[in-house]
Residue, then its C-alpha position, 0 to 999 in steps of 0.5 A: m472506528y471513523d464515519e464510513r461516509l468520511v473513510q470511503p472516498m479515501r478507500q476510493e482513491l486507491s481502489r479506483l486504481g486497481i488496488q485490492e481492498t481488504k477488509t478482513a484478516a482472511e482477505v489480507d491472508s488470501a492475497l499475501g498468504d502464497k508468499k511468491g512474487t510481489a506485492l504492494v501493501i498500503v495501510n490507508s488512513v485519514c491522516g493529512c500525510a495520507a491524503g497529501n502524499a502517500r495516496p497521491a504518490v501511490a496514484e502516481a506509482v502505478h502508472n509505471s511500466v513494471l508493477p507488483d503482482k499484487m496490491i493491497t490495502v487495509f484501513a487503519g481504524n476501520d479494518v482493524d482485523a485487516t490492518r493487524q494482519a497486513r501488519s504481521y507481514l511487515t515484519g521487523y517494522r513498526p506499526s505505522s499509518p499510513a505506510i506503503a511497503l513492497l514484499r518480494d517473496g514475503e520479505v520486505v524489500k521497501i517500505f515507506e512508513r509515517h516518518n518516510i511520508e511526512g513532509r515529502n513531495a508525493s512525486d518524490i515518493a512516487k519516484e522512489l516507489k517506482s524505482a523499487f517496482d523496477q528493481f524488484c517487479v517483473k510483471t508488465a503493467v497493462a496499457q493504462 
């Protein structure tokens, strides 16, 4: 487990964007248990590719005109039960930190695992994520 003083700013990078922080398995199930609609699941972490690519990509992507119905995040290494539970919804994929997944009606329709994030530009990831939002989501975003 990482020192929460170190982790808190990394958590806030996503929660400030309106992404629901889930710290327990029950909170994850509450958000994802009803498999209707779309959900963005972000497995946050302290690794450099989370800071340099994943979180900035999500920050850019959520300024899209179409967004998922729900957006949640778990913090790998600190929210162990929540992270395990979130990963249980990502069937067919190995655990990855960081990870960004878009689910539609409970099925993964787009996922960025660590190897899809490392070494990539955050803007390129965001562009791909926005494209997935446009393709799979129907909710219109509130002007930001």
